[in-house]
C-alpha beads as a LAMMPS data file, in Angstrom:
LAMMPS data file: protein, C-alpha beads

105 atoms
104 bonds

1 atom types
1 bond types

-500.0 500.0 xlo xhi
-500.0 500.0 ylo yhi
-500.0 500.0 zlo zhi

Masses

1 110.0

Atoms # bond

1 1 1 -13.577 -0.216 -3.356
2 1 1 -12.600 1.205 -6.695
3 1 1 -13.821 3.221 -9.615
4 1 1 -15.474 1.633 -12.644
5 1 1 -12.241 0.604 -14.388
6 1 1 -12.924 -2.797 -15.975
7 1 1 -9.648 -4.256 -14.679
8 1 1 -11.206 -4.275 -11.194
9 1 1 -14.347 -6.182 -12.254
10 1 1 -12.651 -9.537 -11.592
11 1 1 -12.253 -8.786 -7.890
12 1 1 -15.878 -9.577 -7.075
13 1 1 -15.809 -12.750 -9.173
14 1 1 -12.671 -13.934 -7.356
15 1 1 -14.298 -13.761 -3.932
16 1 1 -13.352 -10.265 -2.815
17 1 1 -15.932 -7.903 -1.439
18 1 1 -15.883 -5.218 -4.138
19 1 1 -17.935 -2.090 -4.614
20 1 1 -17.465 0.695 -7.135
21 1 1 -18.240 4.343 -7.641
22 1 1 -18.831 5.618 -11.153
23 1 1 -16.567 8.615 -11.630
24 1 1 -17.638 9.000 -15.274
25 1 1 -21.208 9.682 -14.084
26 1 1 -20.041 12.188 -11.452
27 1 1 -20.341 9.730 -8.560
28 1 1 -17.391 9.994 -6.176
29 1 1 -18.894 8.708 -2.947
30 1 1 -21.903 6.542 -2.102
31 1 1 -22.256 5.982 1.630
32 1 1 -18.927 4.455 2.674
33 1 1 -17.940 3.548 -0.900
34 1 1 -15.197 5.838 -2.250
35 1 1 -11.663 5.651 -3.640
36 1 1 -9.979 8.156 -1.301
37 1 1 -8.256 5.481 0.792
38 1 1 -6.651 3.639 -2.104
39 1 1 -5.708 6.919 -3.783
40 1 1 -4.059 8.142 -0.570
41 1 1 -2.128 4.889 -0.185
42 1 1 -1.065 4.870 -3.837
43 1 1 0.073 8.484 -3.575
44 1 1 2.434 7.579 -0.696
45 1 1 3.699 4.541 -2.631
46 1 1 4.237 6.555 -5.823
47 1 1 6.130 9.348 -4.042
48 1 1 8.366 6.796 -2.330
49 1 1 9.099 4.918 -5.534
50 1 1 9.935 8.082 -7.451
51 1 1 11.820 9.820 -4.669
52 1 1 13.501 7.141 -2.580
53 1 1 13.848 3.879 -4.463
54 1 1 13.359 4.796 -8.149
55 1 1 13.195 1.120 -9.150
56 1 1 11.358 -1.924 -7.886
57 1 1 11.841 -5.413 -9.236
58 1 1 8.824 -7.695 -9.432
59 1 1 10.706 -10.207 -7.280
60 1 1 10.755 -7.791 -4.315
61 1 1 7.507 -5.902 -4.950
62 1 1 5.826 -7.533 -1.939
63 1 1 8.554 -6.124 0.312
64 1 1 8.138 -2.598 -0.998
65 1 1 4.366 -2.849 -0.595
66 1 1 4.770 -4.121 2.979
67 1 1 6.958 -1.123 3.794
68 1 1 4.488 1.359 2.347
69 1 1 1.625 -0.441 4.073
70 1 1 3.488 0.099 7.357
71 1 1 4.072 3.768 6.523
72 1 1 0.416 4.318 5.624
73 1 1 -0.864 2.505 8.708
74 1 1 1.514 4.411 11.013
75 1 1 1.199 7.959 9.710
76 1 1 0.867 11.246 11.602
77 1 1 -2.813 11.572 10.714
78 1 1 -3.439 8.411 12.738
79 1 1 -1.572 9.878 15.711
80 1 1 1.769 8.151 15.136
81 1 1 4.736 10.548 15.224
82 1 1 8.244 9.803 13.929
83 1 1 9.502 8.473 17.273
84 1 1 6.528 6.136 17.761
85 1 1 6.814 4.920 14.144
86 1 1 10.526 4.157 14.611
87 1 1 9.784 2.303 17.869
88 1 1 7.130 0.174 16.161
89 1 1 9.424 -0.561 13.225
90 1 1 12.263 -1.639 15.513
91 1 1 9.952 -3.937 17.486
92 1 1 9.238 -5.731 14.211
93 1 1 12.857 -6.822 13.774
94 1 1 13.209 -8.635 17.097
95 1 1 14.280 -12.227 16.461
96 1 1 14.747 -11.786 12.709
97 1 1 17.868 -11.827 10.582
98 1 1 18.367 -10.653 7.032
99 1 1 20.657 -13.054 5.221
100 1 1 21.817 -13.286 1.647
101 1 1 22.861 -16.372 -0.173
102 1 1 26.589 -16.365 -0.981
103 1 1 27.088 -16.124 -4.772
104 1 1 28.421 -19.277 -6.365
105 1 1 31.899 -19.035 -7.807

Bonds

1 1 1 2
2 1 2 3
3 1 3 4
4 1 4 5
5 1 5 6
6 1 6 7
7 1 7 8
8 1 8 9
9 1 9 10
10 1 10 11
11 1 11 12
12 1 12 13
13 1 13 14
14 1 14 15
15 1 15 16
16 1 16 17
17 1 17 18
18 1 18 19
19 1 19 20
20 1 20 21
21 1 21 22
22 1 22 23
23 1 23 24
24 1 24 25
25 1 25 26
26 1 26 27
27 1 27 28
28 1 28 29
29 1 29 30
30 1 30 31
31 1 31 32
32 1 32 33
33 1 33 34
34 1 34 35
35 1 35 36
36 1 36 37
37 1 37 38
38 1 38 39
39 1 39 40
40 1 40 41
41 1 41 42
42 1 42 43
43 1 43 44
44 1 44 45
45 1 45 46
46 1 46 47
47 1 47 48
48 1 48 49
49 1 49 50
50 1 50 51
51 1 51 52
52 1 52 53
53 1 53 54
54 1 54 55
55 1 55 56
56 1 56 57
57 1 57 58
58 1 58 59
59 1 59 60
60 1 60 61
61 1 61 62
62 1 62 63
63 1 63 64
64 1 64 65
65 1 65 66
66 1 66 67
67 1 67 68
68 1 68 69
69 1 69 70
70 1 70 71
71 1 71 72
72 1 72 73
73 1 73 74
74 1 74 75
75 1 75 76
76 1 76 77
77 1 77 78
78 1 78 79
79 1 79 80
80 1 80 81
81 1 81 82
82 1 82 83
83 1 83 84
84 1 84 85
85 1 85 86
86 1 86 87
87 1 87 88
88 1 88 89
89 1 89 90
90 1 90 91
91 1 91 92
92 1 92 93
93 1 93 94
94 1 94 95
95 1 95 96
96 1 96 97
97 1 97 98
98 1 98 99
99 1 99 100
100 1 100 101
101 1 101 102
102 1 102 103
103 1 103 104
104 1 104 105
């Protein structure tokens, strides 16, 4: 779901289910179609990028988005407090290692 920005028009043509609201005509919600969810998510992402990370390379963008997806999906409004969120995050690392390639000399 999005507003009428033309950049989003391709979504429907590329196989995504896509509906719009027309903000320019004063339409902000039509049934279940609205932009509040994406605006809420983007607001959390924007605050994190400006306040915590301050830079994000295109190479690692998917990692930043995955982190903010986790934060949005495990927020207080959904009944997940800080302790529960930390527990869920730590369960996600079981059996995984973060390794870096040694730079070539």
